[in-house]
C-alpha positions in Angstrom: 0.0 0.0 0.0 1.4 3.4 -1.0 1.2 6.3 1.4 -0.2 9.6 0.4 2.4 12.0 -1.1 4.0 14.2 1.5 5.2 17.8 1.4 8.7 16.4 1.9 8.6 15.0 -1.6 7.7 18.4 -3.1 10.3 20.1 -1.0 13.0 17.7 -2.0 12.2 18.2 -5.7 12.4 22.0 -5.2 15.7 21.7 -3.4 17.2 19.3 -5.9 16.2 21.7 -8.7 18.3 24.4 -6.9 21.5 22.3 -7.6 23.5 22.7 -10.7 22.7 20.0 -13.2 25.9 18.0 -12.7 25.5 17.9 -9.0 21.8 17.1 -9.2 22.5 14.2 -11.6 25.2 12.7 -9.3 23.1 13.0 -6.1 20.0 11.5 -7.8 21.9 8.6 -9.4 23.9 7.8 -6.3 21.4 8.3 -3.6 17.9 8.0 -5.2 18.7 5.4 -7.8 21.3 3.8 -5.6 23.9 3.3 -8.3 27.5 2.7 -7.7 30.2 5.3 -8.4 31.2 3.3 -11.5 27.7 3.0 -12.8 27.1 6.7 -12.3 30.3 7.7 -14.0 29.5 5.5 -17.0 26.0 7.0 -17.3 27.3 10.6 -17.1 30.4 10.0 -19.1 32.7 11.3 -16.4 35.4 9.8 -14.2 34.7 8.3 -10.8 36.6 11.2 -9.2 34.2 13.6 -10.9 31.2 11.7 -9.5 32.7 11.8 -6.0 33.4 15.5 -6.2 30.0 16.5 -7.7 28.1 14.3 -5.3 30.0 15.8 -2.3 29.4 19.3 -3.5 25.7 18.6 -4.1 25.2 17.0 -0.7 26.9 20.0 1.0 24.6 22.4 -0.8 21.6 20.3 0.1 22.6 20.5 3.8 23.0 24.2 3.5 19.6 24.6 2.1 18.1 22.3 4.7 19.7 24.4 7.5 18.4 27.6 5.9 14.9 26.1 5.7 15.0 25.0 9.4 16.2 28.4 10.5 13.5 30.2 8.6 10.8 27.9 10.0 11.8 28.7 13.6 
């Protein structure tokens, strides 16, 4: 049984859209699609080091956006 859509899903889509395309692609493929570094690199046509770098930068930016959202909600 599927649960009703939550506002978290909408918020995560909005936040992901704020990332540059390369960071968004790496974060989505690595953490939403659960692909390996190598699989992600193959799909995007970049090296494993590029995947690591872009994923790290994307996750850092997502944390910053989450922190900003939590502070503004307080």
